[in-house]
N, CA, C and O of each residue as an XYZ file, in Angstrom:
572
protein
N     -42.864     47.365     67.185
C     -42.318     46.248     66.064
C     -41.122     47.182     65.475
O     -41.103     48.406     65.352
N     -40.215     46.297     65.177
C     -38.798     46.537     64.723
C     -38.568     46.342     63.112
O     -38.750     45.232     62.612
N     -38.279     47.139     62.549
C     -37.956     46.947     60.946
C     -36.937     46.589     60.789
O     -36.031     47.186     61.370
N     -36.674     45.620     60.057
C     -35.253     45.323     59.616
C     -34.844     45.950     58.198
O     -35.364     45.552     57.156
N     -33.992     46.838     58.232
C     -33.824     47.398     57.175
C     -33.001     46.691     56.016
O     -33.144     46.876     54.807
N     -31.989     45.726     56.735
C     -31.173     45.019     56.217
C     -31.745     43.647     55.613
O     -32.447     42.805     56.172
N     -31.335     43.666     54.558
C     -31.918     42.317     53.471
C     -31.602     41.263     54.258
O     -30.602     41.276     54.976
N     -32.337     40.370     54.196
C     -31.558     38.963     54.829
C     -30.857     38.546     53.486
O     -31.245     38.655     52.323
N     -29.596     37.987     54.067
C     -28.753     36.977     53.319
C     -28.976     35.671     53.107
O     -29.085     34.779     53.948
N     -29.045     35.601     51.822
C     -29.220     34.093     51.542
C     -28.253     33.350     52.037
O     -27.269     33.960     52.456
N     -28.259     32.126     52.111
C     -27.022     31.304     52.041
C     -26.596     30.845     50.997
O     -27.293     30.192     50.220
N     -25.361     31.123     50.820
C     -24.737     30.877     49.229
C     -24.752     29.135     49.379
O     -24.451     28.477     50.375
N     -25.186     28.672     48.103
C     -25.383     27.213     47.631
C     -23.802     26.783     47.879
O     -22.963     27.402     47.225
N     -23.388     25.824     48.729
C     -22.205     24.808     48.372
C     -22.329     23.282     47.925
O     -23.175     22.452     48.256
N     -21.584     23.199     47.348
C     -21.375     21.739     46.770
C     -20.336     20.903     47.775
O     -19.195     21.260     48.066
N     -20.847     20.007     48.114
C     -19.989     18.994     49.010
C     -18.892     18.848     48.246
O     -19.519     18.576     47.223
N     -17.454     18.793     47.807
C     -16.446     18.734     46.964
C     -15.847     17.521     47.554
O     -15.247     16.824     46.736
N     -15.864     17.019     48.995
C     -15.587     15.811     49.394
C     -15.884     14.289     48.976
O     -15.191     13.293     48.767
N     -17.429     14.638     48.954
C     -18.143     13.398     48.448
C     -18.233     13.454     46.764
O     -18.662     12.517     46.092
N     -17.859     14.432     46.341
C     -17.600     14.377     44.834
C     -16.080     13.624     44.311
O     -15.857     13.031     43.256
N     -15.187     13.890     45.438
C     -13.920     13.049     45.266
C     -13.839     11.799     44.961
O     -13.226     11.210     44.071
N     -15.051     11.186     46.437
C     -14.750     10.025     46.710
C     -16.047      9.128     45.402
O     -16.213      7.923     45.212
N     -16.568     10.027     44.903
C     -17.587      9.252     43.915
C     -16.409      9.169     42.783
O     -16.200      8.064     42.283
N     -15.672     10.228     42.381
C     -14.853     10.340     40.918
C     -13.683      9.051     41.331
O     -13.219      8.445     40.365
N     -13.267      8.685     42.565
C     -12.268      7.623     42.762
C     -12.936      6.352     42.617
O     -12.368      5.473     41.970
N     -14.193      6.115     43.191
C     -14.825      5.017     42.743
C     -15.072      4.302     41.462
O     -14.864      3.107     41.256
N     -15.537      5.176     40.635
C     -15.593      5.440     38.972
C     -14.512      5.045     38.672
O     -14.455      3.915     38.185
N     -13.429      5.717     38.825
C     -12.260      5.454     38.570
C     -11.667      4.031     38.445
O     -11.325      3.277     37.534
N     -11.719      4.022     40.133
C     -11.443      2.454     39.880
C     -12.092      0.994     39.152
O     -11.643     -0.109     38.843
N     -13.467      1.728     39.081
C     -14.416      0.661     38.703
C     -14.087      0.560     37.135
O     -14.180     -0.546     36.602
N     -13.752      1.546     36.470
C     -13.025      1.658     34.908
C     -11.701      0.879     34.752
O     -11.381      0.049     33.900
N     -11.052      1.349     35.757
C      -9.726      0.535     35.444
C      -9.814     -0.773     35.777
O      -8.986     -1.553     35.304
N     -10.873     -1.252     36.683
C     -10.860     -2.591     37.064
C     -11.678     -3.554     35.816
O     -11.486     -4.760     35.666
N     -12.590     -2.738     35.011
C     -13.208     -3.430     34.190
C     -12.695     -3.160     32.873
O     -13.372     -3.730     32.018
N     -11.847     -2.568     32.464
C     -11.326     -2.438     31.167
C     -10.621     -3.634     30.732
O     -10.127     -4.311     31.635
N     -10.485     -3.998     29.638
C      -9.713     -4.886     29.230
C      -8.689     -4.068     27.942
O      -8.942     -3.403     26.937
N      -7.566     -4.501     28.558
C      -6.614     -3.829     27.137
C      -6.266     -4.889     26.182
O      -5.930     -6.029     26.501
N      -6.375     -4.412     24.936
C      -6.457     -5.620     23.638
C      -5.020     -5.092     23.061
O      -4.759     -3.924     23.352
N      -4.059     -5.799     22.284
C      -3.346     -5.750     21.764
C      -4.010     -5.183     19.993
O      -5.188     -5.308     19.659
N      -3.226     -4.754     19.360
C      -3.675     -4.032     18.104
C      -3.891     -5.366     17.120
O      -2.838     -5.863     16.720
N      -4.890     -5.881     16.769
C      -4.908     -6.865     16.262
C      -4.777     -6.602     14.472
O      -5.469     -5.679     14.044
N      -4.050     -7.265     13.599
C      -3.928     -7.083     12.035
C      -5.400     -8.069     11.696
O      -5.742     -9.156     12.162
N      -6.007     -7.244     10.774
C      -7.379     -7.693     10.174
C      -7.081     -8.778      9.422
O      -7.544     -9.900      9.628
N      -6.136     -8.416      8.342
C      -5.768     -9.641      7.511
C      -4.400     -9.835      7.189
O      -3.916     -8.802      6.728
N      -3.580    -10.801      7.263
C      -2.384    -10.989      7.411
C      -2.087    -11.544      6.038
O      -2.729    -12.508      5.620
N      -1.230    -11.028      5.390
C      -0.974    -11.598      4.001
C       0.583    -12.047      3.898
O       1.526    -11.312      4.193
N       0.679    -13.262      3.471
C       2.081    -13.871      3.318
C       2.484    -14.002      1.628
O       2.252    -15.029      0.990
N       3.039    -12.938      1.111
C       3.215    -13.252      0.048
C       4.204    -14.667     -0.649
O       5.377    -14.510     -0.311
N       4.067    -15.597     -1.267
C       4.969    -16.644     -1.558
C       5.964    -16.162     -2.458
O       5.674    -15.466     -3.431
N       7.183    -16.521     -2.155
C       8.200    -16.449     -2.785
C       8.672    -17.945     -3.447
O       8.477    -19.039     -2.917
N       9.297    -17.713     -4.657
C       9.453    -19.323     -5.512
C      11.394    -19.038     -5.667
O      12.032    -18.037     -5.994
N      11.811    -20.378     -5.272
C      13.276    -20.257     -5.310
C      13.265    -20.938     -6.504
O      14.082    -20.506     -7.318
N      12.584    -21.881     -6.866
C      12.663    -22.520     -8.523
C      12.319    -21.966     -9.735
O      12.486    -22.460    -10.850
N      11.757    -20.753     -9.401
C      10.965    -19.697    -10.634
C      12.127    -19.931    -11.746
O      11.995    -20.700    -12.698
N      13.174    -19.226    -11.506
C      14.039    -18.952    -12.633
C      14.879    -20.342    -12.912
O      15.440    -20.348    -14.008
N      15.067    -21.559    -12.078
C      15.432    -22.582    -12.070
C      14.714    -23.590    -13.170
O      15.170    -24.726    -13.302
N      13.791    -23.231    -13.812
C      13.357    -23.959    -14.728
C      13.952    -24.375    -15.949
O      15.016    -23.815    -16.214
N      13.522    -25.241    -16.780
C      14.423    -25.593    -18.188
C      13.948    -24.338    -19.182
O      12.848    -23.814    -19.359
N      15.007    -24.140    -19.639
C      14.866    -22.808    -20.640
C      13.638    -23.142    -21.658
O      13.406    -24.318    -21.939
N      12.867    -22.099    -22.195
C      12.094    -22.323    -22.996
C      12.478    -22.203    -24.282
O      13.499    -21.517    -24.331
N      12.183    -22.498    -25.156
C      12.551    -22.601    -26.881
C      12.266    -21.168    -27.276
O      13.043    -20.667    -28.089
N      11.052    -20.280    -26.721
C      10.695    -19.189    -27.415
C      11.641    -18.016    -26.750
O      11.964    -17.986    -25.562
N      12.095    -16.868    -27.948
C      12.726    -15.870    -27.250
C      11.891    -14.793    -27.210
O      11.307    -14.357    -28.202
N      11.778    -14.181    -25.712
C      10.876    -13.115    -25.471
C      11.758    -11.575    -25.504
O      12.914    -11.523    -25.085
N      11.178    -10.587    -25.951
C      11.827     -9.208    -25.939
C      11.397     -8.921    -24.437
O      10.290     -9.136    -23.943
N      12.297     -8.492    -23.944
C      12.227     -8.082    -22.590
C      11.816     -6.454    -22.240
O      12.210     -5.570    -23.002
N      11.029     -6.137    -21.081
C      10.689     -4.920    -21.014
C      11.273     -4.576    -19.691
O      10.593     -4.960    -18.739
N      12.347     -3.957    -19.411
C      13.138     -4.100    -18.423
C      12.996     -2.633    -17.235
O      13.258     -1.488    -17.602
N      12.713     -2.851    -16.351
C      12.528     -1.822    -15.331
C      13.802     -2.048    -14.144
O      13.854     -2.978    -13.339
N      14.685     -1.048    -14.273
C      16.171     -1.065    -13.252
C      15.454     -0.826    -12.135
O      14.238     -0.649    -12.054
N      16.643     -0.833    -10.873
C      16.197     -0.372     -9.555
C      16.174      1.317     -9.618
O      15.623      1.871     -8.666
N      16.700      2.105    -10.606
C      16.807      3.482    -10.529
C      15.659      3.801    -11.487
O      15.673      4.798    -12.210
N      14.488      2.752    -11.456
C      13.104      3.186    -12.345
C      13.429      3.707    -13.707
O      12.655      4.549    -14.161
N      14.454      3.337    -14.431
C      14.808      3.457    -15.928
C      13.882      2.077    -16.402
O      13.494      1.066    -15.817
N      13.738      2.690    -17.967
C      12.830      1.893    -18.466
C      13.550      1.210    -20.080
O      13.844      1.886    -21.066
N      13.660      0.036    -19.960
C      14.295     -0.395    -21.756
C      13.162     -1.349    -22.287
O      12.444     -2.054    -21.577
N      13.132     -1.270    -23.394
C      12.251     -2.218    -24.209
C      13.245     -2.807    -24.876
O      13.998     -2.037    -25.472
N      13.541     -4.337    -24.972
C      14.447     -5.185    -25.807
C      15.835     -4.222    -25.750
O      16.303     -3.889    -26.839
N      16.474     -3.787    -24.584
C      17.459     -2.887    -24.340
C      17.620     -1.562    -24.857
O      18.610     -0.854    -24.672
N      16.543     -1.244    -25.550
C      16.704      0.120    -26.001
C      16.036      0.982    -24.964
O      14.949      0.646    -24.496
N      16.702      2.173    -24.560
C      15.762      3.153    -23.287
C      14.516      3.659    -23.912
O      14.529      4.046    -25.081
N      13.650      3.671    -23.330
C      12.165      4.243    -23.778
C      11.554      4.847    -22.556
O      11.638      4.242    -21.488
N      10.889      6.102    -22.647
C      10.267      7.012    -21.319
C       8.868      6.111    -21.389
O       8.435      5.567    -22.406
N       8.274      6.084    -20.079
C       7.475      5.205    -19.998
C       5.805      6.090    -20.688
O       4.692      5.566    -20.627
N       6.094      7.445    -21.274
C       4.765      7.852    -21.683
C       4.898      7.387    -23.431
O       3.990      7.491    -24.255
N       6.165      6.910    -23.660
C       6.399      6.496    -25.239
C       6.078      5.004    -25.339
O       6.114      4.427    -26.426
N       5.801      4.455    -24.329
C       6.037      2.776    -24.244
C       4.936      2.418    -25.053
O       5.156      1.469    -25.806
N       4.045      2.816    -25.090
C       2.638      2.570    -25.780
C       3.235      2.490    -27.705
O       3.427      1.590    -28.523
N       3.315      3.687    -27.690
C       3.824      3.732    -29.308
C       4.959      3.025    -29.955
O       5.064      2.838    -31.167
N       6.087      2.519    -28.727
C       7.307      1.821    -28.996
C       6.704      0.277    -29.175
O       7.105     -0.567    -29.976
N       5.790      0.167    -28.351
C       5.153     -1.405    -28.261
C       4.316     -1.814    -29.605
O       4.410     -2.935    -30.104
N       3.504     -0.802    -30.123
C       2.796     -0.462    -31.381
C       3.757     -0.903    -32.430
O       3.583     -1.891    -33.143
N       4.992      0.058    -32.484
C       5.974      0.022    -33.746
C       6.591     -1.778    -33.512
O       6.877     -2.447    -34.505
N       6.699     -2.267    -32.299
C       7.371     -3.603    -32.123
C       6.321     -4.611    -32.853
O       6.666     -5.457    -33.678
N       5.295     -4.438    -32.520
C       4.058     -5.323    -32.907
C       3.848     -5.150    -34.337
O       3.925     -6.184    -35.000
N       3.582     -3.990    -35.000
C       3.751     -4.055    -36.557
C       4.976     -4.567    -37.156
O       4.816     -5.240    -38.174
N       6.185     -4.387    -36.731
C       7.073     -4.932    -37.404
C       7.480     -6.221    -37.135
O       8.439     -6.666    -37.766
N       6.849     -6.989    -36.201
C       7.250     -8.114    -35.570
C       6.107     -8.816    -34.708
O       6.177     -9.126    -33.519
N       5.077     -8.987    -35.554
C       3.736     -9.652    -34.928
C       3.862    -10.409    -34.186
O       3.235    -10.165    -33.155
N       4.683    -11.738    -34.181
C       4.775    -12.970    -33.565
C       5.660    -12.514    -32.230
O       5.899    -13.320    -31.331
N       6.020    -11.432    -32.205
C       6.916    -11.525    -30.928
C       6.173    -11.461    -29.690
O       5.109    -10.867    -29.515
N       7.061    -12.354    -28.563
C       6.546    -12.180    -27.349
C       7.563    -11.575    -26.318
O       8.777    -11.400    -26.425
N       6.639    -11.291    -25.214
C       7.203    -10.053    -24.376
C       7.594    -10.719    -23.134
O       7.257    -11.896    -23.006
N       8.311    -10.098    -22.115
C       8.212    -10.498    -20.575
C       8.653     -9.105    -19.967
O       9.265     -8.330    -20.702
N       8.401     -8.784    -18.787
C       8.390     -7.911    -17.838
C       9.157     -8.053    -16.852
O       8.657     -8.593    -15.865
N      10.769     -7.577    -16.774
C      11.674     -7.804    -15.645
C      11.330     -6.543    -14.832
O      10.966     -5.439    -15.237
N      11.472     -6.848    -13.981
C      11.240     -5.431    -12.506
C      11.799     -6.025    -11.401
O      11.837     -7.252    -11.315
N      12.339     -5.142    -10.352
C      12.557     -5.098     -8.985
C      11.530     -4.999     -8.012
O      10.467     -4.423     -8.245
N      11.772     -5.469     -7.068
C      10.516     -5.555     -5.965
C      10.414     -4.220     -5.579
O       9.396     -3.853     -4.991
N      11.256     -3.490     -5.806
C      10.987     -1.851     -5.376
C      10.340     -1.284     -6.253
O       9.946     -0.159     -5.943
N      10.067     -1.665     -7.292
C       9.488     -0.912     -8.501
C       8.263     -0.610     -7.999
O       7.660     -1.520     -7.430
N       7.563      0.877     -8.111
C       6.586      1.476     -7.680
C       5.491      0.887     -8.554
O       5.733      0.670     -9.741
N       4.084      0.566     -7.937
C       3.145      0.141     -8.557
C       2.508      0.922     -9.442
O       1.842      0.332    -10.292
N       2.538      2.132     -9.469
C       2.161      2.801    -10.392
C       2.568      2.866    -11.802
O       1.829      3.070    -12.765
N       4.046      2.634    -11.804
C       5.069      2.213    -12.922
C       4.445      0.975    -13.577
O       3.912      0.959    -14.687
N       4.578     -0.010    -12.778
C       3.719     -1.232    -13.308
C       2.555     -1.015    -14.025
O       2.418     -1.217    -15.231
N       1.642     -0.560    -13.182
C       0.231     -0.426    -13.891
C       0.154      0.657    -15.209
O      -0.877      0.728    -15.878
N       1.268      1.434    -15.492
C       1.630      2.423    -16.801
C       1.622      1.728    -17.735
O       0.934      1.812    -18.753
N       3.035      0.380    -17.210
C       3.252     -0.154    -18.356
C       2.214     -1.124    -18.657
O       2.175     -1.436    -19.848
N       1.210     -1.786    -17.767
C       0.431     -2.661    -18.028
C      -0.585     -1.969    -19.221
O      -0.993     -2.597    -20.198
N      -0.884     -0.628    -18.946
C      -1.829      0.176    -19.646
C      -1.247      0.139    -21.138
O      -1.981     -0.042    -22.109
N       0.046      0.315    -21.227
C       0.727      0.378    -22.737
C       0.644     -0.859    -23.136
O       0.096     -0.941    -24.235
N       0.944     -1.784    -22.719
C       0.586     -3.069    -23.220
C      -1.009     -3.554    -23.787
O      -1.339     -4.257    -24.742
N      -1.606     -3.020    -23.005
C      -3.005     -2.969    -23.619
C      -3.357     -2.036    -24.664
O      -4.244     -2.349    -25.457
N      -2.842     -1.073    -24.744
C      -3.162      0.194    -25.706
C      -1.954     -0.575    -26.923
O      -2.301     -0.667    -28.100
N      -1.097     -0.886    -26.643
C      -0.316     -1.492    -27.964
C      -1.339     -3.242    -28.765
O      -1.143     -3.855    -29.814
N      -2.101     -3.407    -27.916
C      -2.720     -4.816    -28.525
C      -2.237     -6.250    -28.066
O      -2.509     -7.317    -28.615
N      -1.277     -5.995    -26.672
C      -0.702     -6.984    -26.298
C      -1.696     -7.790    -24.983
O      -2.097     -6.822    -24.337
N      -2.061     -8.613    -24.548
C      -2.568     -9.464    -23.386
C      -1.619     -9.250    -22.743
O      -0.434     -9.212    -23.076
N      -2.384     -9.011    -21.213
C      -1.594     -8.580    -20.046
C      -1.042    -10.247    -19.548
O      -0.029    -10.600    -18.945
N      -2.153    -10.995    -20.079
C      -1.902    -12.751    -19.677
C      -0.767    -13.299    -20.154
O      -0.080    -14.177    -19.633
N      -0.582    -12.636    -21.349
C       0.402    -13.353    -22.429
C       1.994    -12.560    -21.712
O       3.104    -13.040    -21.939
N       1.881    -11.917    -21.271
C       3.341    -11.242    -20.539
C       3.683    -11.714    -19.486
O       2.859    -11.274    -18.684
N       4.418    -12.370    -18.930
C       5.065    -13.124    -17.726
C       6.118    -11.849    -17.358
O       7.014    -11.277    -17.979
N       5.515    -11.714    -15.996
C       6.230    -10.657    -14.825
C       7.562    -11.662    -14.056
O       7.390    -12.785    -13.582
N       8.820    -10.932    -14.097
C       9.964    -11.672    -13.478
C      10.044    -10.231    -12.568
O      10.303     -9.093    -12.958
N       9.723    -10.725    -11.217
C      10.017     -9.580    -10.249
C      10.809    -10.295     -9.304
O      10.433    -11.258     -8.635
N      12.238     -9.608     -9.296
C      13.413    -10.003     -8.468
C      13.618     -9.104     -7.572
O      13.175     -7.961     -7.689
N      14.431     -9.572     -6.402
C      14.965     -8.411     -5.620
C      16.238     -8.115     -6.113
O      16.942     -9.014     -6.574
N      16.666     -6.780     -6.061
C      17.768     -6.136     -6.323
C      19.242     -7.312     -6.290
O      19.532     -7.829     -5.212
N      19.882     -7.558     -7.261
C      21.047     -8.323     -6.949
C      20.821     -9.852     -7.172
O      21.776    -10.630     -7.163
N      19.654    -10.227     -7.355
C      19.283    -11.630     -7.563
C      19.244    -11.861     -8.970
O      18.990    -13.040     -9.215
N      19.383    -11.258     -9.828
C      19.559    -11.633    -11.318
C      20.801    -12.377    -11.500
O      21.127    -12.770    -12.621
């Protein structure tokens, strides 16, 4: 009887790469054939209206004091420069000296929304109703 002193070598497990490549190609072709490419759709498309006759209406009898926001983001109350932080106090003084005065807001389309909200807050703080203050927002150069 012979003794085999060398241990038996186990065969190294092999993964058949060729068949895996075939399966990957078939899967790739399947995904390409079944995929639908969609264009990016906008969920809500809003077209804001523009009025050409807004400024062409008959002039009203009442004279309104203006809150003007220039394209350079400067603020004027009835022609006098004022800072946004001091607008509420200036409006309160105006209301106490002229209680029947009416206001209008003139701004540019490039005016930041944050500045408009600050103006509306100042109007509320001074006791003016925002609904009674018409906003005339125009593009720069259309005034």
